[in-house]
C-alpha positions as CSV (number, residue, x, y, z in Angstrom):
1,M,32.8,-145.2,-84.3
2,W,34.8,-148.2,-83.1
3,S,34.4,-147.0,-79.5
4,L,30.6,-147.3,-79.8
5,V,30.9,-150.8,-81.3
6,A,33.1,-151.8,-78.4
7,L,30.7,-150.2,-75.9
8,T,27.8,-152.0,-77.5
9,L,29.7,-155.3,-77.3
10,F,30.6,-154.6,-73.6
11,F,26.9,-153.9,-72.7
12,M,25.7,-157.0,-74.6
13,I,28.3,-159.3,-72.9
14,A,27.4,-157.8,-69.5
15,A,23.7,-158.3,-70.0
16,I,24.3,-161.9,-71.1
17,L,26.7,-162.7,-68.2
18,L,24.4,-161.1,-65.6
19,S,21.5,-163.2,-66.9
20,F,23.4,-166.4,-65.9
21,I,23.0,-165.5,-62.2
22,P,19.3,-166.1,-61.6
23,K,17.4,-169.3,-62.3
24,G,14.4,-169.3,-64.6
25,L,13.7,-167.5,-67.9
26,G,11.5,-164.9,-66.3
27,K,14.2,-163.6,-64.1
28,K,16.9,-163.8,-66.8
29,I,15.0,-161.6,-69.1
30,L,14.8,-158.8,-66.5
31,F,18.4,-157.7,-67.1
32,P,17.9,-156.7,-70.7
33,I,14.6,-155.1,-69.9
34,A,16.2,-153.1,-67.1
35,F,18.9,-152.0,-69.6
36,V,16.2,-150.8,-72.0
37,F,14.7,-148.7,-69.2
38,V,18.0,-147.3,-68.2
39,S,18.8,-146.4,-71.8
40,I,15.5,-144.6,-72.2
41,I,16.1,-142.6,-69.1
42,L,19.7,-141.7,-70.3
43,F,18.4,-140.7,-73.7
44,F,15.9,-138.2,-72.3
45,T,18.5,-137.0,-69.8
46,S,20.8,-136.3,-72.7
47,F,18.4,-133.7,-74.0
48,L,18.4,-132.0,-70.6
49,I,22.2,-131.9,-70.5
50,G,22.6,-130.7,-74.0
51,R,25.8,-129.7,-75.9
52,W,28.6,-132.3,-76.5
53,E,28.1,-134.0,-73.2
54,G,24.4,-134.6,-74.0
55,M,25.3,-135.9,-77.4
56,G,27.8,-138.4,-75.9
57,L,25.3,-139.5,-73.3
58,G,22.7,-140.0,-76.1
59,A,25.2,-142.1,-78.0
60,V,25.9,-144.3,-74.9
61,S,22.1,-144.7,-74.4
62,V,21.6,-145.8,-78.0
63,S,24.5,-148.2,-77.6
64,L,22.9,-149.6,-74.5
65,F,19.5,-149.9,-76.1
66,V,20.9,-151.8,-79.1
67,A,22.9,-154.1,-76.9
68,S,19.9,-155.0,-74.8
69,I,17.8,-155.7,-77.9
70,I,20.5,-158.0,-79.2
71,A,21.1,-159.7,-75.9
72,L,17.4,-160.5,-75.3
73,P,17.1,-163.2,-78.0
74,A,20.6,-164.4,-77.2
75,I,19.5,-165.0,-73.6
76,V,16.4,-166.9,-74.7
77,L,18.3,-169.1,-77.1
78,L,21.0,-169.8,-74.5
79,N,18.3,-170.7,-72.0
80,K,16.6,-173.1,-74.5
81,K,20.0,-174.7,-75.1
82,E,20.7,-175.0,-71.4
83,N,17.4,-176.7,-70.7
84,Q,17.9,-179.4,-73.4
């Protein structure tokens, strides 16, 4: 359980840090959106793999999805604070 929390925090911090690279809000939002698409692809791939490996891949994809959903408003708020 704690490993999934740590993995979610890692993905969230990575998405927020990667969003500092480009200029403009439109480009900053692309990283969490890309993470969402990657998590969806991993989730459907986990069904094809099956067994314990597929279940682990599904857990990682859910962790990535949750992290990107949490990181998106954080990036918007940080961008508003940066522009003030």
